[in-house]
C-alpha positions in Angstrom: 7.2 15.7 15.5 3.4 16.1 15.9 1.0 13.2 16.0 -0.2 13.8 12.4 3.3 13.5 11.0 3.8 10.3 12.9 0.7 8.7 11.3 1.7 6.5 8.4 -0.7 4.9 5.9 1.1 1.8 4.6 0.3 -1.4 2.8 2.3 -4.4 4.2 2.8 -6.9 1.4 3.5 -10.3 3.0 3.1 -14.1 2.9 0.0 -14.9 5.0 2.1 -17.3 7.0 3.8 -14.2 8.3 0.7 -12.5 9.7 2.2 -12.6 13.2 5.3 -10.8 11.8 3.0 -8.1 10.5 1.7 -7.6 14.0 5.3 -7.6 15.3 6.2 -4.9 12.8 3.3 -2.6 13.6 3.9 -3.1 17.3 7.6 -2.3 16.9 6.8 1.0 15.2 4.0 1.8 17.6 6.3 1.5 20.5 8.5 4.0 18.8 5.6 6.5 18.7 4.3 5.9 15.2 0.6 5.5 14.4 0.6 2.9 11.7 -2.5 2.4 9.5 -2.1 -0.8 7.6 -4.4 -1.5 4.7 -3.1 -5.0 3.8 -5.4 -8.1 3.7 -5.0 -10.6 6.5 -5.6 -14.3 6.3 -8.7 -14.4 8.5 -10.4 -17.8 8.6 -13.5 -16.5 6.8 -11.4 -14.9 4.0 -9.4 -18.1 3.6 -12.6 -20.2 3.4 -13.9 -17.9 0.6 -10.7 -18.2 -1.3 -10.4 -22.0 -0.8 -14.0 -22.5 -2.1 -13.3 -20.3 -5.2 -16.0 -17.8 -4.1 -13.7 -14.8 -4.8 -12.1 -14.4 -8.2 -8.6 -13.3 -8.9 -9.9 -10.1 -10.6 -11.9 -9.2 -7.4 -8.7 -9.7 -5.4 -6.7 -7.6 -7.8 -9.3 -4.8 -7.7 -9.3 -4.8 -3.9 -5.5 -4.9 -3.6 -5.2 -2.0 -6.1 -7.5 0.2 -4.0 -5.7 -0.7 -0.8 -2.3 0.0 -2.3 -3.6 3.3 -3.8 -4.7 4.4 -0.3 -1.3 3.8 1.2 1.6 6.3 1.0 4.2 3.5 1.1 4.2 -0.2 0.4 6.3 -2.2 2.9 7.3 -5.7 1.8 7.9 -7.9 4.8 10.7 -10.3 3.7 10.0 -13.6 5.4 11.1 -17.1 4.8 8.8 -17.8 1.9 8.0 -14.3 0.6 10.0 -14.8 -2.6 7.8 -17.7 -3.7 4.4 -15.9 -3.4 3.0 -14.7 -6.7 0.6 -12.2 -5.0 3.5 -10.5 -3.3 5.3 -9.9 -6.6 2.0 -8.7 -8.1 1.5 -6.2 -5.2 5.1 -4.9 -5.7 4.6 -4.5 -9.4 1.3 -2.7 -8.8 2.9 -0.4 -6.2 5.6 0.5 -8.8 2.9 1.2 -11.4 1.2 3.5 -8.9 4.5 5.3 -8.2 4.6 4.2 -4.5 7.7 4.2 -2.4 8.5 0.5 -1.9 10.4 -0.5 1.3 11.6 -4.0 1.9 12.0 -5.0 5.6 13.6 -8.3 6.6 11.4 -10.1 9.1 13.2 -12.0 11.8 14.9 -15.0 10.1 14.5 -13.4 6.6 17.5 -13.7 4.2 18.6 -12.2 0.9 17.4 -15.4 -0.8 13.9 -14.6 0.4 13.7 -11.2 -1.5 11.0 -11.4 -4.2 12.1 -10.8 -7.8 9.9 -7.7 -8.1 11.4 -6.2 -4.9 14.9 -6.8 -6.3 13.7 -4.8 -9.3 11.6 -2.0 -7.8 12.6 -1.5 -4.1 13.3 2.1 -3.0 15.2 0.7 0.0 15.6 -2.6 1.9 16.4 -2.5 5.6 16.9 -4.8 8.6 14.6 -5.2 11.6 15.3 -1.8 13.3 12.6 0.7 14.0 14.7 3.8 13.3 15.8 2.4 9.9 12.3 1.2 9.0 10.8 4.6 9.8 13.6 6.5 8.0 12.9 4.2 5.0 9.1 4.8 5.1 9.7 8.6 5.6 12.1 8.7 2.7 14.9 10.3 4.7 17.2 7.3 4.1 17.5 5.1 1.0 19.7 2.3 2.4 20.1 -1.1 1.0 21.0 -3.5 3.8 21.5 -7.2 4.4 19.4 -8.8 7.2 22.2 -8.1 9.7 22.1 -4.4 8.9 25.4 -4.4 6.9 25.4 -2.5 3.5 24.1 -4.3 0.4 24.6 -3.2 -3.2 21.2 -2.9 -4.9 20.9 -4.8 -8.2 19.4 -1.8 -10.0 18.9 1.9 -9.6 15.8 2.8 -7.5 13.4 5.3 -9.0 10.4 5.4 -6.7 9.7 8.5 -4.5 7.5 9.4 -1.6 3.8 10.1 -1.9 
């Protein structure tokens, strides 16, 4: 595999409390030889202050997120402890579906089936455990597995329709 085919442009949808898990995910894939380009928005202190003060409107955030999702070939949803309760995560998944993106759920360490966001239940192309081979096969589109956090098979609640870009 050449270096260009190992470069992946992804958007990692996540709860901002899981920013460290995003770093862990990109590090895991980098150690496996992949060049991950992540366009997601991180909870930097300056960004959080602007949001807390109401200096950034929801429409501005939606416009920015649509562009970042559009740039990515795949949207990866990091399934952490509180992911299911985050309205922006569900919005990002719905937007990815509207854009025809491949939507890959990845359980973060400690993530459970109960943590899967509603929109991911509806639109996921695949959901896999914390395993670099499985995650990259899911991103590449060579495997469309649905797994529980421990890697055992899981029955999807719908028929996936997304493809690869």
